[in-house]
C-alpha positions as CSV (number, residue, x, y, z in Angstrom):
1,M,-6.8,14.7,9.6
2,T,-7.0,10.8,9.5
3,G,-8.0,9.0,6.4
4,P,-7.3,6.4,3.9
5,G,-3.8,6.9,2.5
6,S,-2.2,7.1,5.9
7,T,-2.3,3.6,7.4
8,D,0.4,1.7,5.4
9,I,3.5,0.7,7.3
10,L,7.0,0.1,6.0
11,L,10.6,0.3,7.1
12,A,13.3,2.3,5.4
13,A,16.4,1.1,3.9
14,S,19.2,0.0,6.1
15,T,22.3,2.2,6.0
16,E,25.5,2.5,7.9
17,T,24.6,5.5,9.5
18,A,21.6,4.1,11.6
19,A,20.6,6.3,14.8
20,A,23.0,5.5,17.9
21,A,19.9,4.4,19.9
22,E,19.5,1.3,17.5
23,T,21.2,-1.8,18.7
24,T,23.8,-3.9,17.1
25,A,21.5,-6.7,16.5
26,T,18.9,-4.2,15.1
27,V,21.4,-2.8,12.6
28,A,22.7,-6.1,11.7
29,G,19.2,-7.6,11.2
30,A,18.3,-4.7,8.7
31,D,21.5,-5.0,6.8
32,W,21.1,-8.6,6.5
33,L,17.6,-7.9,5.0
34,S,19.0,-5.3,2.6
35,L,21.9,-7.7,1.5
36,I,19.2,-10.3,0.9
37,S,17.1,-8.0,-1.2
38,L,20.1,-6.9,-3.2
39,L,21.0,-10.4,-4.2
40,L,17.4,-11.2,-5.0
41,A,16.6,-8.1,-7.1
42,P,18.3,-9.5,-10.3
43,V,16.3,-12.9,-9.9
44,S,13.2,-10.7,-9.6
45,I,14.2,-8.7,-12.8
46,G,14.9,-11.9,-14.6
47,L,11.4,-13.4,-13.6
48,L,9.7,-10.2,-14.6
49,V,11.5,-10.2,-17.9
50,W,10.6,-13.7,-18.6
51,W,6.8,-13.1,-17.6
52,W,6.6,-10.1,-19.9
53,R,7.9,-12.1,-22.8
54,Y,5.5,-14.9,-21.9
55,R,2.4,-12.4,-21.7
56,R,3.3,-10.9,-25.1
57,S,2.6,-14.2,-26.8
58,A,-0.2,-15.3,-24.6
59,P,-3.8,-15.6,-26.3
60,D,-5.3,-14.0,-23.1
61,R,-3.8,-10.6,-23.1
62,I,-5.3,-7.7,-21.3
63,R,-8.1,-5.9,-23.4
64,G,-10.6,-3.6,-21.8
65,T,-11.0,-3.4,-18.0
66,P,-14.0,-5.7,-16.4
67,W,-14.7,-2.7,-14.2
68,R,-18.2,-1.5,-14.7
69,L,-18.6,1.9,-13.3
70,A,-18.2,4.9,-15.7
71,A,-15.3,7.1,-15.2
72,G,-17.3,10.0,-13.6
73,P,-18.9,8.0,-10.8
74,S,-15.5,6.1,-10.1
75,L,-13.7,9.4,-9.6
76,V,-16.5,10.8,-7.4
77,F,-16.3,7.8,-5.2
78,F,-12.6,8.1,-5.1
79,A,-12.9,11.6,-3.8
80,V,-15.7,11.0,-1.4
81,G,-14.0,7.8,0.2
82,L,-10.7,9.8,0.3
83,I,-12.2,12.7,2.4
84,G,-15.0,10.6,4.2
85,G,-12.8,8.9,6.6
86,G,-11.4,12.4,7.7
87,I,-14.9,13.8,7.9
88,A,-15.8,10.7,10.1
89,V,-13.0,11.2,12.5
90,G,-13.9,14.8,12.8
91,L,-17.5,14.0,13.9
92,T,-16.1,11.6,16.5
93,P,-16.8,12.6,19.8
94,A,-13.6,13.7,21.7
95,A,-14.1,11.3,24.5
96,W,-13.8,8.4,22.1
97,L,-10.1,9.6,21.3
98,A,-9.0,10.5,24.6
99,A,-5.7,8.8,25.1
100,D,-6.4,8.2,29.1
101,D,-5.6,4.6,29.5
102,S,-3.3,4.1,26.3
103,P,-1.1,6.4,24.2
104,L,-2.5,4.1,21.2
105,R,-6.0,4.6,21.9
106,E,-6.6,7.8,19.7
107,T,-4.6,6.0,16.7
108,A,-6.5,2.9,17.0
109,V,-10.1,4.5,17.3
110,A,-9.4,7.3,14.7
111,G,-8.1,4.6,12.3
112,W,-10.8,2.3,12.3
113,I,-13.4,5.1,12.2
114,A,-11.7,6.6,9.2
115,T,-11.4,3.2,7.4
116,L,-15.3,2.2,8.1
117,G,-16.5,5.6,7.5
118,S,-14.8,5.7,3.9
119,L,-16.1,2.1,3.3
120,L,-19.6,3.2,4.4
121,L,-19.6,6.0,1.9
122,C,-18.5,4.0,-0.8
123,T,-21.4,1.6,-0.5
124,P,-23.7,3.4,-2.8
125,A,-21.4,2.2,-5.6
126,I,-22.8,-1.4,-5.1
127,P,-26.1,-0.9,-6.5
128,I,-24.7,1.3,-9.4
129,W,-22.3,-1.6,-10.3
130,R,-25.0,-4.2,-10.4
131,R,-27.1,-2.2,-12.8
132,T,-24.2,-1.4,-15.2
133,P,-23.4,-4.0,-17.7
134,R,-19.8,-5.2,-18.5
135,Q,-18.0,-3.7,-21.4
136,L,-18.1,-6.2,-24.4
137,D,-14.4,-5.9,-24.9
138,A,-13.7,-6.5,-21.2
139,T,-10.9,-9.2,-20.2
140,P,-12.7,-11.7,-18.2
141,P,-11.1,-11.4,-14.5
142,A,-9.2,-14.6,-13.3
143,T,-10.7,-17.1,-11.1
144,V,-10.7,-16.3,-7.4
145,G,-8.1,-18.9,-6.6
146,K,-5.8,-17.9,-9.5
147,G,-6.2,-14.4,-8.6
148,I,-5.0,-14.9,-5.1
149,L,-1.9,-17.1,-6.3
150,I,-0.8,-14.3,-8.8
151,G,-1.3,-11.5,-6.2
152,T,0.8,-13.6,-3.6
153,L,3.6,-14.6,-6.1
154,G,3.6,-11.1,-7.7
155,L,4.2,-9.6,-4.3
156,L,6.9,-12.1,-3.4
157,V,8.8,-11.4,-6.8
158,A,8.4,-7.5,-6.0
159,L,9.7,-7.6,-2.5
160,P,13.4,-7.4,-3.3
161,L,13.0,-4.7,-5.7
162,I,10.7,-2.7,-3.4
163,E,13.5,-3.0,-0.7
164,T,16.2,-2.2,-3.3
165,G,14.3,1.0,-4.4
166,A,14.4,1.9,-0.8
167,I,18.1,1.4,-0.3
168,V,18.8,3.5,-3.6
169,G,16.3,6.3,-2.4
170,Q,18.0,6.4,1.1
171,Y,21.3,6.8,-0.5
172,V,20.3,9.5,-2.7
173,Q,18.7,11.5,0.1
174,Q,22.0,11.2,2.0
175,L,23.9,12.4,-0.7
176,F,21.9,15.7,-0.7
177,S,21.3,16.1,3.1
178,E,22.9,15.5,6.4
179,T,19.8,13.8,7.8
180,T,20.3,10.5,9.9
181,P,17.6,7.9,8.5
182,E,15.2,6.2,10.6
183,L,14.8,2.5,10.3
184,V,11.1,2.8,11.1
185,A,9.8,4.9,8.2
186,H,6.1,5.5,9.2
187,A,4.4,7.4,12.1
188,I,2.0,4.5,12.8
189,L,4.8,2.0,12.6
190,E,7.0,3.9,14.9
191,A,4.1,4.1,17.6
192,L,3.7,0.5,17.3
193,V,7.2,-0.6,18.0
194,R,7.5,1.8,20.8
195,A,4.4,0.9,22.8
196,D,3.3,-2.0,24.9
197,R,1.1,-4.7,23.0
198,D,-2.2,-4.0,24.7
199,G,-5.7,-4.2,23.1
200,W,-5.2,-0.9,21.3
201,W,-1.9,-2.1,19.8
202,W,-3.6,-5.1,18.3
203,L,-6.7,-2.7,17.0
204,I,-4.1,-0.8,15.0
205,A,-2.1,-3.8,13.5
206,A,-5.4,-5.1,12.6
207,N,-6.5,-2.0,10.8
208,A,-2.9,-1.8,9.0
209,I,-3.0,-5.7,8.0
210,L,-6.9,-5.9,7.3
211,G,-8.6,-2.4,7.1
212,A,-6.3,-0.1,5.3
213,P,-5.6,-2.8,2.4
214,V,-9.4,-3.1,1.8
215,I,-10.2,0.6,1.5
216,E,-7.0,1.6,-0.1
217,E,-7.2,-0.9,-2.8
218,L,-10.8,-0.1,-3.4
219,L,-9.9,3.8,-3.8
220,Y,-6.9,3.6,-5.7
221,R,-6.8,0.2,-7.6
222,G,-10.4,0.4,-8.1
223,F,-12.1,3.7,-8.5
224,L,-8.9,5.9,-9.3
225,Q,-6.9,3.3,-11.6
226,Q,-10.1,1.8,-13.3
227,G,-11.4,5.3,-13.9
228,F,-8.5,6.2,-15.9
229,R,-8.8,2.7,-17.6
230,I,-12.5,2.9,-18.5
231,V,-11.9,6.3,-20.4
232,G,-9.2,4.6,-22.6
233,V,-5.9,5.3,-20.7
234,A,-3.6,2.3,-21.2
235,V,-2.6,0.0,-18.7
236,T,1.0,1.3,-17.9
237,P,0.0,5.0,-17.7
238,A,-3.0,4.3,-15.5
239,I,-0.9,2.4,-13.1
240,L,1.9,5.1,-12.9
241,V,-0.5,7.9,-12.5
242,T,-2.2,6.0,-9.9
243,S,1.0,5.0,-8.1
244,A,2.2,8.6,-8.2
245,I,-1.1,10.0,-6.4
246,F,-0.9,6.8,-4.0
247,T,2.6,7.7,-2.8
248,L,2.0,11.5,-2.6
249,M,-1.0,10.9,-0.3
250,H,1.4,9.1,2.3
251,F,3.7,11.8,2.3
252,P,2.3,13.6,5.5
253,V,3.0,10.6,7.7
254,L,6.6,9.7,6.7
255,P,9.6,11.0,8.6
256,Q,11.7,13.4,6.9
257,E,14.7,11.5,7.6
258,S,13.7,8.5,5.3
259,V,11.1,10.2,3.0
260,V,12.8,9.6,-0.3
261,A,13.6,6.1,0.8
262,A,9.7,5.5,1.7
263,M,8.2,7.1,-1.2
264,S,10.5,5.2,-3.5
265,A,9.3,1.9,-1.6
266,L,5.6,2.9,-1.7
267,F,5.8,3.8,-5.4
268,L,7.2,0.4,-6.4
269,L,4.7,-1.5,-4.2
270,S,1.6,0.5,-5.9
271,I,3.1,-0.5,-9.3
272,T,2.9,-4.0,-8.1
273,L,-0.4,-3.8,-6.9
274,G,-1.6,-1.9,-9.9
275,A,-0.1,-4.8,-12.2
276,I,-1.8,-7.4,-10.0
277,R,-5.3,-5.6,-10.6
278,E,-4.8,-5.4,-14.3
279,R,-3.6,-9.0,-14.7
280,T,-6.4,-10.7,-12.4
281,G,-9.2,-8.1,-13.1
282,R,-9.9,-8.5,-9.4
283,L,-9.3,-6.2,-6.1
284,A,-9.3,-9.1,-3.7
285,P,-5.7,-10.2,-4.9
286,C,-4.4,-6.6,-4.2
287,M,-5.9,-6.5,-1.0
288,I,-4.3,-9.7,0.1
289,A,-1.0,-8.5,-1.3
290,H,-1.2,-5.2,0.4
291,G,-2.2,-6.7,3.8
292,L,0.8,-9.4,3.5
293,F,3.2,-6.3,2.7
294,N,2.1,-4.3,5.8
295,A,2.1,-7.5,7.9
296,F,5.8,-8.2,6.6
297,N,6.9,-4.8,7.6
298,L,5.2,-5.0,10.9
299,G,6.8,-8.4,11.6
300,L,10.2,-6.8,10.7
301,A,9.8,-3.8,12.8
302,V,9.0,-5.9,15.9
303,A,11.8,-8.2,15.2
304,F,14.5,-5.5,14.5
305,T,13.6,-2.7,17.3
């Protein structure tokens, strides 16, 4: 079943036991990325420590969430959006999904139908939102420009840590198994790097960079994470629980050879996106950061494979 939570794309960590089919240039490029990430990780940690200390003394600390929907409707819309994409794909005529002219046609059509179907089923939340007043103790959301800046900078700071987490995860998996890791750690990304760049290729890429970040951030950082926050769950537990669910939902599309690395990276990415949502009070910065992450990984995959 195709649905939200299956369209993110990422690379696994580079290791010395890369598959023999990979070229020397591919391995060298991935190794350089891993080395740069390891060198920048302490810088990212230092910036995060500085930011944490600064925020502790800042006058505009996070209080209540500006999210307006009650916990019940939020969790209902999360579930509806999550399964709605799969239902939409299941109702799609088989002829639309036929891979007669391109092996990517089915993935492209099913992906966009899942994304748009989920978004359509979530639209009833709009009038409910408009009729619901904001909580009195809610932290005012950041301005749009400031929110986008925080989201973009937050992703840049987190990228070395995400890659480092993938490296650690990959070595842990290799310690306990004899599997050979794959550089491409996602089924959709693997299909993209092995296929010709026709119109269907670009539709899949557009869904990964534009469509999937919108619906996934609405579902996870919106309905799910804010559903927890609205009932009084603190910021950190809400982010961690949401991130655990987000990561597990991607498990079916991750290759077993790199599953620990990929899940480590996704968990750290989700924590980053959750923190951006709580700091800005907006979903748009999360969507933009998510899209940039997917675009970054797609670009690397095309360059390294």
